N, C-alpha and C positions, 0 to 999 in steps of 0.2 A: 916490783910490780906486781900488782893486784892480782890473784888465781882465781879463775872460776872453777865453784866447785858444783861437781854433779850431783842433782836429786839423789838419793837412794830409796827414800821412802814415800808412797804416795800421800799425796796431802789432797784432803777432801774441801770441794769448794762449797762456800758458805753461800748459800742461795737466801735472796730475799723472801719473805714471806709473799704467798701466793695472794694476786690482789682480782679481785673479779674485775673483768673486762667492761665496759659499757656496752649495752647492744647496739649492733652496728644498724645507721639508719638504711633502710632501702634505699638501692639504687634506683635513680629516676631513670625511666626508661628514654632511652633517646629515640626523637622521632624518625620514623623510616622514611629513607626516600623512596618513591613510585618504583616499582618495580623495572621501568627500563632506564632507571639512573643509577648511577654508582658514583662515590666521590672519587676526585680523580687520585692517581699514585704521585707519590712524592718522587724527586728525581732520584733519590738515593734507592728508591726501591725497583727502581725501572731495568729490567733486566737486557743484557745486549744477547740480542739473538741473532743467528746467522742468518745473512740476507737470503730470501727466498720467495719465491711470487711474482707477480708483475702488476704495478698499477699504472693506470690509464686515467690522463687528465682530460676531459673531452667540454669545453666552453662550448655551451648552445646559446650564448648570446652574452653581451657585456663586453663585448671585442670589437674595435673599430666602430664604436656607437657610445653614446650616451642612453644608460637605461636597458630593460629586457636583460636583467643579469639572471643567468643560470649556468653553473657548472655540475658536470657529474663526475664523479670521482669513483673509480672500480678499482678493488682487488679481488683478482681472481673471479669468482662466482658473485663475490657482493657488489652492488652499487648503492651509491647513495648521489640525494641533488643536493646542493647549496643554493636555496633561494630560488625564486620564482618570479620575475619580476617583469613588468611592462614597460613600453616606450611610448612616446606621443608621436604622433603621425608626422613626417615631414609636409613642407608646404605642397609639394606635388602629389602628393596621397589624397586627393580630394574625395571628400565626406566620408573620409575613415576616422573612426573613433579613437582606437587605440590599435597598438602593436604588440603580440606576443609573442615567445619563443615557440617554433614548429618543435614539436615531442614525439615526432615520429619514432625516433629511437629509444624514447622512455615506453611507449605503448610497444615497440617490439621487444621490449627484454623488461617489461612490467613485473612478471615473476622473480626478478633478479633484483628489483628496487625494493633497498629496507627501509626507507623513510627521505622525506623531503626535512631538510633542515636549514632553518632560518636564522640569519642572524640581524636582523630587526624589521621593524614594520612601515618600512616604506615603500611607495608602491612602487617603485623601480627594483625592488626586493620581492614583494608578495603580490603585486596588483595582479598578475596572471594566473592566481590559482583558482578563481571561481570558472574560468575556461579549462585549466588544465585538469581541475578534479573531475570533468565530466567525462573523462576518457580512463581514467587512473585512478586508484585508490589507496595511497602509500598514508602509512601514519605520518604526520605532519608533527614537528617539534619546533619549539620555540620557546621564549621567556613570556610571560604573563600579559605584558601591555601588547607585544607582539601578536600574541594568538587573539586576544580582544579585539583588537582592530580587525581583524580577518572574520571572525566572527560574525560580527557587525555588519561588514561587506558580504555576506553570505547571505544575510536575511532578505537582499535583493535580487538574490538568485536561487532557482531550483534545482538542486543535486539531486540525483536519483538515490542516495546513501546519504548516512549521517558521517562526517568525514571524522576520521582517526586523531584527535588534538591530543598531544602529549605535552604537558606543561614542564619546563627545566628552569633552573636559576643557573646562574653565572656561577662557574665551580662544578656542575654536574658534568659526568661522562656517559652517554648512552653505548649500548652495545648496538652494534650493528652487525652480524655476522662476524666475518673476521675483523671487521672494522670497529673501531670505537670513536666516539666523536665529543670533542671535550669543550664545554661552551666556557670562553675567557671573557671576562668584562673589558670593555672599551666603553669610550667615551664618544658621542657622535649627536647630531641635532634632534633626535630621539632618546627617548628613555628606553632602557633595557636591552640596550644594544651590545653585541658580543661577535668577538671573532671566534674561529673554529681551528683546535688542533685536530686534525685526523689521524689517529694512531693505526697503524698496520703493521705485518709481521716486517715487513721490510724497511719501516722507515716512518718518520711522523711528517705530515704535509700541513702546512697551517695556512688557511684561507683567511684574510684579514676583514674581510667584510668592508666597509666604511667606517671610519674611525677617524678620531685626533686625538691627542694628549691635551686634554683639559685639566689644570691642576687645581684650579678652582670652579669644578661643576656646580649647578644650581641645586642638584639634588644627588645623592648618592656619592660614592667615591670615584677618584682618578682611574685612569685605566691600569689594570694589572700587569705594568711591566714586571714585577716581581717573577711571575709565573711564566711570561714570555721569556725573561732570561734563564731560568731554569731549563724552560724546553730548548731554549738556545746551546745551554752546557750539556743537555744529554745527548744532543744532535738531530737538526731539523733536515729532513731530506731534501724539502722543496716548500718554498715561500709561495703563494699567490697573493701580491700586492695590490691594493687599489692604487689607481694613479690619476684620480681626479684632479687634484693639485699638485700634478706634479713638476708644472713650469711654473709654479709660484715659489718664491724663495722665503726664507723664514719659518716662522711658527704660525699656525692658525690662533687667532685670539681667544680668550676664554668668553664665553656666552653672557658672563657678568657686565663684560666691556657694552654691549647692549642695552644692559639693565641703567647704566649710569647714563646713557644716550636718552633714553626713552626717558628718564627720571626728568632730565634738562629740559626735552622737548614739551612735558607736563608742565613744569614749573614755567617756561618762556609763553606758554601760551592759555592761560589761566581762563579766558574768555571763550575759546574754540571750543566745538564740538572735535574729538581724537577720534579718525579712522583709520585702523591698524590693519594694513592687507599682511598676512603672512603666512608661513606651510602649514597648514591645518595639523600636521605630524608634529610640527616641535612645541611641544607641552610644555617645555621649560620656555619658552619664548613668551607662549599664552599665558602661564603662570606669573611672569614677570609682570605682563601688562594688568593680570587684574590686581595684582598686588598694588601696584603703583596707584590704578586708579582709584584703589580704594582708601590709600591715603591721602588724596587729594579730594577725596569725599564724593567720587563721580559713580554713577553705576555704569555697567557694563553689560552690551547686546551682542550676542554670536548671531551671525548670519552666514550661510554657507552650508550646503547638507554635508559635506566631509568635515567642516569644522564643528556641527554639531555632532558629528558620529564620534570623532576622536575623542573631543574632549568630555563628553557623555560617558565613554570609556575610561579616560583616563581618570574621570574623578570616580566611578563605580568602583577602580580598581585600586583606588588610594595613591596615584600616581600626581593628582592636581589637588590643592584644598583651597577651596573657594570661601571666603569670608561671608558669614551669614548676610542674606539680605542685599548684596552686591551685584548679582546676575538678576536682570530682567528681561522679559521675551521682548523680540524686536518689535512685536506689533505695539509696543506701549512705546516707542523712539520717542513718537512724537508727543509726548506728555511731559518732555524734560526738557530743560532750558539747556542751549549747548554746552555750557561750562560743568554740564551736571550729567554728562554721557559719554562714554566711550563705546567705539563699534568696534569690534574685532571680526574679521571677515576674511572671506578666501579672495582670490583672483590677482594674486601677487605677480603671475604671470602672465596678465591680461588674456585670459582665455574666455574667449566668448561665452555668454551666457552665465559666467560666475558672477558672483555678488557683486562687488567692486564694478565688474566691467557694464553691469546693469545699472548700477548708480551712477557712474558717467555718464552713461546714456541717456538717462532719466527714465529708465524702464524697471525700477525696483520698486515694489508695490508699498513698501513700506518707509521707503527713505530716498529724501530728496537732498542732495548736495548743492552749496553754494557758498556765498561768501563768508559764513560762518564757521566754514568746515575746514580742518588740516588734515592731509591723505598722508598718511605714512608707510611707503612700502618698505616693510621690514624684512627684504630678502634680495635677493641678486638675480638677474634674468639667467634662467637655463639657456646654454648656447641653442640657437635657432627661435628662441621667443621675444628676442631683442626688439622685432617690430612690434608684436604685439602690444608689449609692455610700454614701448613709445605712444601708438597710439592711444591708451589707455590715458597716459599721463598727459597728451595735447588735450583730449576730450575734458578732463578736467580743469586744466587750466583755462582753456577756451571757456568754461562755466564760473570762473573767477574762484575756483577751489586754489588752494595753496598745495601744493605736495612738495613732501620731503623723500628722498629715496637715498641708497647709500653711497651716492658719490657727493651728497652733502653733509654727512657726518655718519658716524660708527652707528646704524640702525639695524646691519645685518652682520653676522660672522658666519664664516663657514662651518660645516660640519664634518668637512674633510682634511686629512694632515696634507701640509705643505712640506718643502724638499727636506727640511732640519727633521722633522716628524717621520717622514718614509725611512730615511736615512737611519734615526735612531731603529724604528723596525728592523730593518736589516742587522744594525748591530747587535741588538737583542738576540735575536734568532739564527743569525749566522747560517744562512741556509746554504746546502751545497747547489740546488740547482733553484732557480728564479723564473717565475712567470709575471710578468705585470697584466694586470685586469683593470675592468672597468673604466675604459675610456676610450677615445677615440686614438688614431695613429697616432697624432704628435705627442699625446700624453703618455702613450706606451712607450715611443721612444725616450722621452724624457727620463721615465723612470728607469729604463734601462741605462740611459748614461749614469744615473745615479748609485745603481748597481755595481756598476764597473767601479767607479770612484770608491765604493766600500769594499771591494777586492773579491767582488765574485767572477769567476774568468768568462769572457765574451761566449767561449762554448758553451758554458753552464746555464745560459741566459736565452730564453725561448718565447720570442714574442708571437702569438698564434694566431688564429681566425676562428669564427664562429664553425662547429663540425670538424675542425681539424683533432685528431687524436696524438696525445704525447704519450707515450709508453717509458715506463722506468722500470728497468731490474736489475741484477747484481754488476751487469755488466754496464750499465750506463743508462743514459736518456737521449730519446730521438722520436722524431716526428713517424709516425708510422697510419697512412691511411686517414680516409674521413669516414664519418658518417652523416645521415641526411640531417640536416639543419638549415635554416631561414627564418624566414617572419611569416607569422600568419597576422591578416587585417581584421580588425573587429569593427563592423557595421552595424550599428542597433544591435538587434540579436542575432543576425549572422556571424559566424564564428570562420572564418577562412573561406567563405564562397567570394569573395571580392580576391580577385587575383591580379596578375599583369596586364591581362587582356581588359578585363574592366576598369582599371584604370586608366589604360590607354585609351580607351572610347570616351572615359568622362574627362582626359586631358584634350583629347579632339572635340570633344562639345566645349570644353570652357574655351577653346582657341579660337575656333572659326564657325561653328555652330551646327547646326544639323538639318539636311532637306530630306522630307520625306516624298515618295514618289509612290503614288497609287494609282492602278489602272488596273482594267477587267478584260481578259481575252478570251477566245474561244477556241481552245488549240484543234478541235476537230475541223470544225470549218475554216481555223486560221484567220479569223478575224478579232480586230481589236472592237472591244463592246464599247468601252468608256473611258475616259481619261487620255493622257494621264494628266492628273492633278498633282502641283508641287506645292509641300507645305512647308514654309521655312521659320526655323525658330534659332535665333541668334546667328544667322548668317548676313542677311539685309533686310532692311525695313521695307517689306515688299511694295506698299504704295509710293515711295518714292522710287522702285526700281522695276516696274511693272515691264518695261521693254525688254531688260535683261531676264526676268522670269519667264515671261512670254517666248522669246527665244530658245530659253533653257527646255521648256514645253514642247516645242516644236522639235529639238534635238531628240528629244524620247520618244516621241510619237513617229517621227521616220524610223527610228531605229526597229520599234518593235513591230511596225507594219510591214518594214522590210524584212525583220526576221521571219514573221509567220508567213508571209507570201514564198519565202524560199524553202520551209518544210524545215530548215534547219534550227528548230526550237531546242531541241536537246530535253534535259530535264528542267525543272522550274528554277532552281539552283542555278545554274548555268547561263538561263535568262536572266536573273536577278544580278549576276554578276556582270555581263554586257551591258547591263542598263548603267551601273553603278561606276564603271569603267569609262564609259562614254562620256557620262553625265560630268565624270570628277574631272576628266582631262579639259572639256568645254569649260565649267567655270575657273580652272585654273589658268588657263588662257586669258579668259576675260576679266578675272579679278586679282588672280596671283593668289587666292585664299583655298584652304583645304578643308571644306566642310566635311562632316561626317553625312554620308547617304546610305537610306533605309528604304531601298524598293519594296513594295509589296503589291504582288502581283498575283491577282485571282483567278481561278478559271472557272468557266461553268459549263 
């Protein structure tokens, strides 16, 4: 057997001759992120912290409704806001232009507010900012396109200070006191959309924003499901998940499907002028329309204020590339033959005074539609807008204009996740608690059912309401009180000066009209000096109802004379109330109608 021998003498190591090392190249300096941004930590570097403190989740909009999205998230003394959107008025909100969330709670806690964090640039997520920023001044965090759209909007508003905008990119994390907010790339019907991972010492809350899984996006990359999966492995305390398409089965199709449909439409209609109405914020859709038009040798004209603003911002920031000499001004539209021109316009929701609406009703200064035109509604009707869209389609058809919409072919795909994508989000994040957001009651209920299917216990699913506070601590989650919440109505330049009383009056005026009663009295001598005169607006046509109006006048006259003679006049308001009540009873008995009655009693 071979034996090993121990060395007893030291052996000198033979070294190679020294070679001079080549000089090191200077290290390239990495670009530094802004001070408010730090890069996200990987899952392996996350430390497990002992649960402490309390998280409060308070939706101030976006629940039991479509739009007006605003969610407050608090940890101890720090507060952040996710999104700040508007909604469009319902049919009974007569004369109202916009609806925004009530931010009384934010005003009361402005010293704790560390920032407004925006998921993307749609109106239902950023549209309330010009009004909200009049009373609070937090920093506003968003991606480049999102902030670009907001800056364009704010040019139309006069604010008492310069807003503090802070640009972030997907992958960045922003410190906000003891809270940190991580921006994660998602796909949506607008570029630069993100969901938010809100990290606190108690745990991580994920707010999905609006999203879908598009495996073949027009621009950029698909949703960062890798990072969402990492967060799920680390442990997600709560998921706030959008619910808009929670009732729709399957997956939302890719935006590229619309491109194929549009290509077919252009090929099949070579002799017609093509007018495409779509959401102005869908820059990927607009980009496809411009590219296809250029391929078919067409010029493109854009009309509609919001469309011009957003396309201008997208081109300036590099989110859209327009081939040279393709865009022309709308004022030049009449110079081109139908087959030489494509029009891109607002008005896909049938909004009165939008560009398409004015074209349909022959009220547009530069464009008149007829038999040589094809109108494509590259959108779906937002719930509540179906009648408006139907009216525009009817008017276009009456004028001999051909119309295509999403019921005819695939000219629109949603930007929101359907049921299988919602399930994927739940599977990736594996939340302990779940709150469905962004939807009406039926959407929230459908999303709850999906969460139950994915294994979230029913006791850990919370369907909330605006103003309702959900508290989470080491002991669990529970609803705990309410904060001021509701809606603020925007009418013209007025913010909040139209309330329930004004709406009630407008509703009465729209239903049964108005009668003004004018009379002059001398309270000292107890005499009726002139009148009463009755002025009717929207109640009856006076010339055809003179006997009724004369009898009503005598009813008021007798009441005034008897009240003055008795000396029981009281104050002027009491006298007006008596006139109103007496005339109301008479008119209802005679006509069955309930007009608004406005007494004007003057004393000399």
